[in-house]
N, C-alpha and C positions, 0 to 999 in steps of 0.2 A: 287690803291696800286702800289707802285713802285717796279720794278724788276731790277733796274739798278745794274749792277755788280753781278747778280745772274746767276746761271746755274742750270739745273735740278739735282736732287739727283743722287748720284752714288750708286752702290751696296755696296761698302766698307763703305761709310758714313752711309747708311741705316742700315747696319749690326751693326755698332757701336751704332746707336740709339737704335736698338732692344736689345742690350746688357743690356740696362737699364730696360728692361721690360721682364724678364724671365717668361715664362708661367709655372704656377704650374703644376707639372706632373699629368697625368691622372692616377687614381688608377689602380693598377695591376688587380684588380677584373674585370675591364671592358673587357679586353681581355679574361679572364677566363670565364666570363658569355657568351660572344659571342660564345666561343668554346663549352660550355655546351649546349646552345640552338641549335647549329648546330648538336651536337651529338643526342639530343632528336629528331630533325627533321629526322636524318638518321634512327632512330629506327622506326619512323612512316612510313617512306618510305619503310622500310623492310617489314612491315605488309601490306602496300597497295602502289603499285608503283606510282611514280610521274606521273601526267598529264603533257602535254606539257607546260602549264602555270607554273606549279610547278617546272618543270625542269629548266625553265628560271630563276625563283626566286632563286633556289639553285645555279645556275651558277653565278648569280650576287652576292649572299651572299659570295661565295667562291672566287670571283675575287678580283682584285686590284682596290681600289677607284680611281676616277679621280684625277689628279694632282692639278688642279686649286682649290683654296680655295672657290671661289664663286660658282663653279660648284658643289662642295661638299655641300655647303649651300643649293642649290636648290635640290640636291638629298635627303638631310635630310628632307627638307620640303615636298617633294613628298612622302617619305616613311611615314612620320607622317600622312599625309592625307590618304594614303592607309591603314594604321593600324586603323585609326579612322573609315574608311569605314567598315572594318571588325568588329569593335567593336560596330557599330550601332545596337541598340537593335532589330530593325526589321530584321536584317540579321543574328542574332545569331541562333544556332540550336534550334529547338522547345523545347527541354528539358530545355534549359537555359531560354528561353522566359517564360516558364510556371513555372520555378523553381520547377520542379517535385519532387526533393528530397532535403534534407538538404545540401547534398554535392553540388548539382547544385546551390543552393542559395548562398553558400559560394564562389563558382567560379564566380557567377554573381557579387557579391560584390567586388571581386578582379578585375574583368574586368572593372567594373564601376570606380574603383579607378585609374586604368591605363588610362582609357579614359579621366578622368578629368585632370590628369597630362599632358597628351599629348596635349590636347586642349589648355591648358595654355601655354605650350612651343611653340606650333605652332603659337599662336598669338604673342608671344614675337619675334619669328623669322621673322614673316611678318613685324613687326614694325622695327626690326633691318635692314632688307633689304631696306625698304623704306627710313629710315634715312640715311643709308649708301649711297644710290643712290643720295639723295638730297645733302649730304655733298660733294660728288665728283663734282657734277654739280655746286654747289654754289662756291666751291673753284676755279674752272675754271672761273666762271663768275666774281669772285672778281678781277681777273687780266685783265678782258676784259675792254676796254674803256667804260665808262658809257654813251653811246650814243645809237643811233638807232641800231647799230650792236648787242649790247647786247639784245635789245628788239626783234630783228628779230630772234636771236638764241633761246631766250626763247619761242617765239611764235612757232617756228619750233618744239621745244621739246614738247610743250603742244599738238600741232597737232599730232605729231608722237605718243605720249602716248595715245591719244584718239583712234587713228587708231589701236594701239596694243591691247587696251582693247576690241575694237570691234571684233578683230580677236579671242580673247579668248572667248568672249561671243558667237560667232558663233560656236566655237568648242563645247561648253557646250550645246547650244540649239540643236545641231545636234546629241546629244547623245554620244559625245566623252568621252573616259575614262579619269581617272585621269592622267594616263601616257601620253595620247594624249595631254592633256592640258599642262603638264609640259614639254613635248618635244617642244611645241610651245613657252612656257615661256622662255626656255633656248635659243631657236633660236632667240627670240626677244632680250635677253640679249646680245647675240653675235652681233646682229645688232647694238645695242647701242655702243658696242666697236668699230665696224667698223666706225660708224658715228663720234665717238670721234677721231679715228685715221685719218679720212679724214680731220677733222678740223685742226689737227696738221700738216698733210701733205700739207694742203692749196692748193688743186688742183682745176683747173677749175674755175668756177664762185665763189666758196667759197673762193678761193685765192683772188679774186678781192674784195670780201666783207670784209675779215678780215685783208688783208695785204696791198693791193694797197691804201686803204684809210688811212693807217697809224695808229699807236697807239697800235696795238696788239703786246706785247713784244715777241720777238723771243724765249725767254726762255720758255714762256708758250706753244708756238707751239711745241717746242722740247719735252717738258714734256708730253703733251697729245699724241704726236705721238709715244713715246716709252713706255708709261705707261703699255701697255698690251703685250709688246714683251715677247716671251717665255723665253728669257734669259735677260730680262731687270731688272731694280731695284726691281720690284715686286716679282721676283723669290726668293729674300731673305726672303720675308714673307712666301712663300710656304715652303722653307727649314726650317725655324725657327718654324713656327706654324702649318704647314701642317700635320705632323705625328700624333699629338694629335687629329686633326679633322678626319683624316682617320680612327683612332681607333674607334671613335664615329660612323662614317658612317658604319663601319663593324658591330657594335653592333645593330644599328637600322635595318639594313638589316636582321640580324639574328632573331631579334624580329618579324619582319614581316613574315619571312619564317615559323618560328615555330607556330605563331598564326594562320596563314593561314592553315597549315597542321592539327593542332590540332582541329580547329573548323570544318574543312571539314570532319574530321574523327570522330567527337564526338559521332556519333551514333554507331560506331564500338568500339571505345575505349575512355572512358571519361578521362579527364585530371586528373592526379594524384595530390595529395596535394603537394608533393615535387616539381613536375613539374610546377604547377601554382605558387608556391613560387619563383621558379627560374625566371619565366616570370615577376612576380611583381617586384622582386629585380632588374631585368634588366631595366625595365621601370623607376623605381625610380632613379637608378644611372645614366641612360642615360639622363633623363630630368634635373637632378641636374648638371651633368657635362657639358651638352650642354649649359645650361643656364649660367654657369660660363664662358664657353668658349666665347660665344657671347658677354657677358658683358666685358670681358677682351679685346677681339679683337676690340670691338667698341671703347673703351677708347684709346687703343694704336694707332689704325688707324686714329682716328680723330685728334690726336696730332702729327702725323708723319709729318716730314718736306717734302715739295715737291720741294722747291728751297733752295739752299745754296750758299754761296759766292764762287766765283771762287777760292779764296785762300784755302778754306776748301776742295774744290773738286780737287785741284791741277791742275787746268786748267784755261786758260784765258776765261773770259766770252765773249759770242758772242754778237756782237753789231748788232742792227737792222738797216741794210742798205736799208730797203725797203721803207724808207720815200721818198715820192715824192709829191712835192707841185708845183702846176701850177697856175701862175697868168695870167688871161685872160683879155687883154686890152679891153676897151669899144669898141663895134662894131666888135670885132673879133670872130672867131669861133674856138673852140677847139674840136678835134675829137679823140676819143680813140676806138680802135677795140679790142674786148675781145673774147676769145675762150669760147664757151659754151660746157660743157662736160656732163651735167646732166639736166634732166627736174625737174620741181618743185623746182627750186633754185631761189635765189634772187640776183639781182644786185642793189646796192644802192650807191648813191653819196651824199655828203654833200657839199652844196654851201654856201658861205658867202661873203658879201661885205667887203672891207677893213675897212670901218668905223664901221663894226659890227652892222649896222642898220638892216640888213636883213639876215636871215639864212633859207635856204630851203632844204628840203630833197626830193630827187627823189628816189622812190623805185619801182622796176618793177619785177613782178613775171614772170618766164619763164616756160610756160606750153607746149611748143612744142620742137621739136628736132633740132631747128635751130643751125647751127654750129658757127655762128658769130652774135654778137650783137654790134651795133654801137651807141654810144652816141655822139650827137652834141649839144654843148652849145654855145650860143651867148650872150654875156653880153653887154648891152647898155641901161642902165636905168632899164630894167627888165631882169629877167632870163627866157630863153626859153629852153625847153628841149624836146627831142624826141627820139624815138627808131625806128631804121630801121631793 
């Protein structure tokens, strides 16, 4: 796909694009329900003081949500899992497990309904995040030259994702908590951002891979370098759509806090009919509104422009002056010395004869910390390659 004459999106241009997609307002009842649940939690705390864990939950529920949209998405996913952990039938108070009274049975029915809705929403969110990650990666790869470089980057991503999953599995098998797992998942998400920025910065061996060999448009490198900047174009998304998400984050935190406290104190004080109704209403409106939000955001983001014309941006497009072609006469040697800044990287060269009769790829993995890598190629009937 050509990027000639294009530049990365600007904040102003993206803001005009989002003007076409106003987010339907979150119902006022969301904030009111979060406040009501926190008030109920305070009443429970007055009867029985918070434990250190509960104190932490209360501080988080009363705090300010993270600014980044994807960090809030992970926080909501974590809270849904924590709530489902509380709602697991085997962990409910004995009176609820046995449905000792009609009142207990009614509460169990309500909790089961909440559990079903949250399970469905959690599954939708997981699919949303997977789809969103694939969309970003595939968009970048669309503009990459369709040769070995794209293949190597895809292989690197697959290997990286396998390693990340192995890290998560290790946390689970060692008895790590839900919070431990999500702390790791968020760290891994930040690592993905760093890797993307490194590709855009094109430093070290990666620079040799994607730029020295020619064909990767500068506009793509500019885009992926700035996409995650705190004050970059994506900040417009946070300003435009963040407040609604923050409101939903506050609600799910309030739901978890109240449910934790009410179940932990069920032997001392059963949940009143009005209180369980508030909880059920909160879960219903949360799952409905969060589902609407993810659907809306998914449609807006997938259609959002990444590149625009220089004229639209009000700037001159940058030309890729990294092109370097070397013709090696028969019997001559061509030597290039490259700086190596990272292990587990690749250096790749694509050779072809003028007649086009032969094309050979040399790809070398760097698994040590050597600071210099030298390629020597002599052309004279055959291609000879070596690494020193």
